[in-house]
C-alpha positions in Angstrom: -11.0 19.1 20.8 -14.6 17.9 20.3 -18.0 19.0 19.2 -16.6 21.2 16.5 -18.7 22.5 13.5 -16.2 22.1 10.7 -12.6 21.1 10.9 -10.8 21.1 14.3 -7.3 22.3 13.1 -6.4 23.9 9.8 -2.9 24.8 8.8 -2.5 26.9 5.6 0.8 28.0 4.1 2.6 27.0 7.3 6.2 25.7 7.7 7.4 23.1 10.2 4.2 23.3 12.3 3.0 20.2 14.1 -0.2 18.9 15.8 1.0 16.6 18.5 -0.6 14.3 21.0 -4.1 15.7 20.6 -7.5 13.9 20.9 -9.9 15.1 18.3 -13.4 13.6 18.2 -17.0 14.4 17.2 -16.2 17.0 14.7 -18.4 17.6 11.7 -15.7 17.7 9.0 -12.0 16.8 9.2 -9.8 16.5 12.2 -6.7 18.3 10.7 -6.1 19.9 7.3 -2.8 21.0 5.9 -2.8 23.1 2.7 0.4 24.0 1.0 3.4 25.1 3.1 6.2 22.7 3.9 7.2 20.1 6.5 4.2 20.2 8.7 3.1 17.1 10.6 0.4 15.4 12.6 1.9 13.1 15.2 0.6 10.8 18.0 -3.0 11.9 17.8 -6.2 10.0 18.5 -9.0 10.9 16.0 -12.5 9.4 16.0 -16.1 9.9 15.2 -15.5 12.6 12.5 -18.3 13.5 10.1 -15.7 13.7 7.4 -12.1 12.4 7.3 -9.0 12.4 9.5 -5.9 14.1 8.1 -6.0 16.0 4.8 -2.6 17.0 3.4 -1.7 18.9 0.2 1.8 19.9 -0.4 4.7 20.0 -2.9 5.1 21.3 -6.4 4.2 18.9 -9.2 5.8 20.9 -12.0 9.2 20.8 -10.4 8.7 17.6 -8.3 9.6 19.5 -5.2 8.5 17.5 -2.1 6.1 19.1 0.3 7.5 17.1 3.3 4.1 16.9 5.2 3.6 13.8 7.3 1.1 11.8 9.4 2.8 9.6 11.9 1.7 7.4 14.8 -1.9 8.4 14.7 -4.9 6.3 15.6 -7.8 7.2 13.2 -11.1 5.3 13.4 -14.9 5.4 13.1 -14.8 8.3 10.7 -16.8 9.4 7.6 -20.0 9.3 9.7 -21.8 12.0 7.7 -20.0 12.0 4.2 -19.8 8.2 3.8 -17.6 8.1 0.7 -14.2 9.7 -0.2 -13.6 11.0 3.3 -10.5 8.8 4.2 -8.5 8.6 7.4 -5.6 10.2 5.5 -5.7 12.2 2.3 -2.4 12.9 0.5 -2.0 15.0 -2.6 1.0 16.6 -4.2 4.7 15.5 -4.0 6.8 13.8 -1.4 4.3 13.3 1.5 4.5 10.5 4.1 2.1 8.4 6.1 3.8 6.1 8.6 3.0 4.0 11.7 -0.7 4.9 11.6 -3.5 2.7 12.8 -6.7 3.2 10.7 -9.9 1.1 11.1 -13.7 0.9 11.0 -14.9 3.2 8.2 -17.4 2.9 5.3 -14.9 3.7 2.6 -11.1 4.1 2.2 -8.4 4.4 4.8 -6.0 6.4 2.6 -6.6 8.2 -0.7 -3.8 9.9 -2.5 -2.6 11.6 -5.7 0.8 12.7 -6.9 4.3 11.5 -6.9 7.0 10.2 -4.5 4.8 9.5 -1.5 5.8 7.1 1.2 3.4 4.8 2.9 5.1 2.6 5.5 4.5 0.7 8.8 0.8 1.4 8.8 -1.9 -1.0 10.1 -5.3 -1.0 8.4 -8.3 -3.2 9.0 -12.1 -3.1 8.7 -12.5 -0.3 6.2 -14.5 -0.1 3.0 -17.3 -1.7 5.0 -20.1 0.0 3.0 -18.4 0.0 -0.4 -17.8 -2.0 -3.5 -15.0 -1.3 -6.1 -12.9 0.4 -3.5 -9.5 0.1 -1.9 -8.2 0.5 1.6 -5.4 2.6 -0.1 -6.5 4.0 -3.5 -5.5 6.3 -6.3 -6.0 6.2 -10.1 -6.6 7.9 -13.4 -3.0 8.8 -14.3 0.2 7.1 -15.6 2.0 10.0 -14.0 1.3 8.8 -10.4 4.9 7.8 -10.2 7.4 6.9 -7.5 4.9 6.1 -4.7 6.2 3.4 -2.3 4.1 1.1 -0.1 6.3 -0.8 2.3 6.0 -2.7 5.6 2.2 -2.2 6.0 -0.1 -4.7 7.7 -3.5 -4.9 6.0 -6.0 -7.4 7.3 -9.7 -8.2 7.6 -10.7 -6.2 4.6 -14.0 -6.9 2.7 -16.5 -4.7 1.0 -20.2 -4.4 1.7 -21.9 -7.7 2.5 -18.6 -9.4 2.0 -18.1 -8.2 -1.5 -14.6 -7.6 -3.0 -12.4 -5.0 -1.4 -8.9 -4.2 -2.6 -6.0 -3.7 -0.2 -3.8 -1.5 -2.4 -5.8 -0.3 -5.4 -3.8 1.1 -8.3 -6.7 2.1 -10.5 -7.0 3.3 -14.1 -3.4 3.2 -15.4 -1.8 4.1 -12.0 1.9 3.3 -12.7 5.4 3.3 -11.3 4.5 2.2 -7.8 6.5 -0.1 -5.5 4.6 -2.5 -3.2 7.3 -4.1 -1.0 7.4 -6.0 2.3 3.7 -5.8 3.1 1.6 -8.4 5.0 -1.9 -9.1 3.7 -4.1 -11.3 5.9 -7.7 -12.1 5.1 -8.0 -9.5 2.4 -10.4 -10.4 -0.4 -8.2 -8.9 -3.1 -4.9 -7.4 -1.7 -3.3 -5.9 -4.8 -5.3 -4.5 -7.8 -3.5 -3.1 -10.8 -6.0 -1.5 -13.2 -4.1 -1.4 -16.5 -1.0 0.4 -15.1 2.6 0.0 -16.1 6.0 -0.6 -14.4 4.6 -1.5 -11.0 6.8 -3.6 -8.8 5.2 -6.1 -6.3 7.9 -7.8 -4.4 8.7 -9.5 -1.1 5.1 -9.4 0.2 3.4 -12.0 2.3 -0.2 -13.0 1.3 -1.9 -15.2 3.8 -5.5 -16.6 3.7 -6.5 -14.2 0.8 -8.8 -15.7 -1.8 -7.2 -13.8 -4.6 -3.9 -12.0 -4.1 -3.2 -10.1 -7.3 -5.4 -8.7 -10.1 -4.1 -7.2 -13.3 -6.1 -6.2 -16.3 -5.7 -4.7 -19.8 -8.4 -2.1 -19.7 -6.4 0.3 -21.8 -6.8 -2.0 -24.8 -10.2 -3.3 -23.7 -13.3 -1.8 -22.1 -11.6 1.5 -21.1 -9.9 2.2 -24.5 -12.6 4.8 -25.3 -11.1 7.0 -22.5 -7.4 5.9 -22.7 -6.7 6.3 -26.4 -7.8 10.0 -26.6 -5.4 10.8 -23.7 -2.6 9.0 -25.5 -3.4 10.8 -28.8 -3.3 14.2 -27.0 0.0 13.4 -25.3 1.5 12.6 -28.7 0.3 15.9 -30.1 1.1 18.2 -27.2 3.8 16.4 -25.2 1.6 16.8 -22.1 0.3 13.7 -20.3 -2.0 13.9 -17.3 -1.3 17.6 -17.1 2.5 17.4 -17.0 5.4 17.6 -19.6 6.4 14.0 -19.0 9.1 14.0 -21.7 11.0 16.9 -20.2 13.0 17.3 -17.0 12.4 16.8 -14.1 9.8 14.1 -15.1 11.9 12.6 -17.9 15.0 12.3 -15.7 13.2 11.1 -12.6 10.9 8.6 -14.4 12.6 7.6 -17.6 10.2 4.7 -18.3 7.3 7.2 -18.2 9.2 9.4 -20.7 9.5 6.6 -23.2 6.0 5.2 -22.8 4.6 6.5 -26.0 7.1 4.5 -28.0 6.2 1.3 -26.3 2.5 0.5 -26.9 1.3 2.8 -24.1 -2.2 1.4 -23.7 -0.8 -2.0 -22.7 0.2 -2.8 -19.0 3.8 -3.5 -19.7 6.7 -3.6 -17.2 4.8 -5.0 -14.2 7.0 -7.3 -12.0 5.7 -9.8 -9.4 8.7 -11.4 -7.6 9.8 -13.0 -4.4 6.3 -13.0 -2.9 4.8 -15.6 -0.6 1.3 -16.8 -1.5 0.0 -19.1 1.2 -3.6 -20.1 1.7 -3.1 -20.5 5.4 -6.0 -22.0 7.2 -8.1 -21.5 4.1 -10.9 -19.8 6.0 -11.7 -17.2 3.3 -11.4 -19.7 0.5 -13.8 -22.1 2.0 -16.2 -19.4 3.2 -16.5 -17.4 0.0 -16.4 -20.2 -2.5 -13.7 -18.6 -4.6 -11.8 -21.8 -4.5 -14.5 -23.6 -6.5 -15.8 -20.7 -8.6 -13.0 -18.3 -9.3 -13.7 -15.2 -11.4 -13.5 -15.8 -15.1 -14.1 -14.1 -18.4 -10.9 -13.8 -20.4 -8.6 -14.1 -17.3 -6.0 -16.6 -16.4 -6.9 -17.7 -12.9 -5.1 -19.3 -10.1 -6.2 -19.0 -6.5 -3.5 -16.4 -6.1 -3.9 -14.3 -9.3 -6.4 -13.0 -11.7 -4.5 -11.8 -14.8 -6.2 -10.8 -18.1 -5.2 -13.5 -20.5 -4.3 -11.2 -23.4 -1.5 -9.5 -21.4 -0.5 -12.5 -19.2 2.8 -12.8 -21.1 3.7 -9.2 -20.4 3.9 -9.8 -16.6 7.2 -10.9 -15.2 6.8 -13.6 -12.5 10.1 -14.2 -10.6 10.9 -16.6 -7.7 7.5 -16.5 -6.0 6.7 -19.1 -3.3 3.2 -20.4 -4.1 1.1 -22.8 -2.0 4.1 -24.0 0.0 4.0 -23.7 3.8 6.3 -20.7 4.6 6.4 -21.8 8.3 5.0 -18.7 10.0 5.8 -18.2 13.6 2.1 -18.4 14.5 -0.7 -17.5 12.1 -3.4 -18.0 14.7 -1.8 -15.5 17.0 -1.1 -13.0 14.3 2.7 -13.5 14.3 3.7 -13.5 10.6 7.4 -13.7 11.1 9.1 -16.6 9.3 10.9 -19.4 11.1 14.5 -20.1 10.5 13.8 -23.1 8.4 11.3 -21.4 6.1 11.6 -22.3 2.5 11.1 -18.6 1.7 14.7 -17.9 2.4 15.7 -20.0 -0.6 13.9 -17.7 -3.0 15.7 -14.7 -1.5 12.8 -13.4 0.6 13.9 -10.7 2.9 12.7 -10.4 6.5 9.7 -8.1 7.1 10.1 -6.0 10.2 6.6 -7.0 11.4 7.2 -5.9 15.0 7.7 -2.3 13.9 4.4 -2.0 12.1 1.6 0.1 13.6 1.5 2.5 16.5 4.5 2.8 18.8 4.7 4.0 22.4 6.1 7.5 22.6 5.8 10.6 24.8 3.9 12.3 22.0 1.1 9.6 21.9 -2.3 10.9 23.0 -3.0 7.6 24.7 -1.4 4.2 25.5 -2.1 1.3 25.4 -4.4 1.4 22.3 -7.3 -1.0 22.0 -8.7 -1.8 18.5 -10.9 -4.9 18.3 -11.0 -6.6 14.9 -14.4 -7.3 13.4 -14.4 -10.8 11.7 -15.2 -10.7 8.0 -18.8 -11.4 6.8 -19.7 -15.0 6.4 -21.3 -14.8 3.0 -19.6 -13.5 -0.2 -21.9 -12.1 -2.9 -20.3 -12.4 -6.4 
């Protein structure tokens, strides 16, 4: 399907319908949209040169936390958002219980994946060279709600990510109190800022591999700082009405599914409590980015506790749990130069309880439903100059 004015395929209120093995290119809006319904999927497709985004999925019932079951799997999505440059991602997910897995997304001016809602699964995706015309952006992004709970990011490979003119770009961006997420078993390579937690609570960052990233983790206290003007009225309203971010968070099913959220108002809700950073590997690798950008000599400052691997606001530093991380010790990768990030048998990471990352399973896989094989996706090197 090509040369389409509008969206190529639109599924509305459908059940168990699939778009499989299609090539969709040169369309003026999205490649595929799925609105409501249940258990619909986009599998094995090639999508390129869209004026808008790739796959747009909305499904599930927030009030009851009923999953929608829609999924995007094994798709190659690239060179999109040609007309609408911002907020037209490769995959958009909104609702409850949707999945994006084994997709390859690259070369775009803004985000690879935007999402909202609860209990989404993002796994085995490869993302590179997105956010190329943006600042304050994320390859995967969501924010503005404590109630974005239960989202899991695992076994993704995110690499060669920088913003416009080499400016900061976040890998997984949990913005404005985004909370209750699990970031586990991911590989970040040459990403200027892999994990960004913007004032959220109860996020778990564990068993990830950070290689040649000038700053691996950011966490701030905006709820009791510059953003308190917006945060505190929402807290006051929740105390008065029992409704937070549009949901009755202190009643089932939210209270039973997310008990920490239900008790938030009794535990200094504006503070980013409960975040855990454990069993991660922080390794400078060849140090290419550090030397090129100058972040090793001039790290960001201004009320933050800085190390090359973290940027944590000082007034909440003691609220963060750091457990058994391997920092600046050679983890003995199979071959960083060849892009093989599996650990050798004698890696010191095994001593901290690090669990193997199934790196060979990440990304596209050969299957009868794939629109094309093999798949070529050249990587663009990061810009040589970083502008602070």
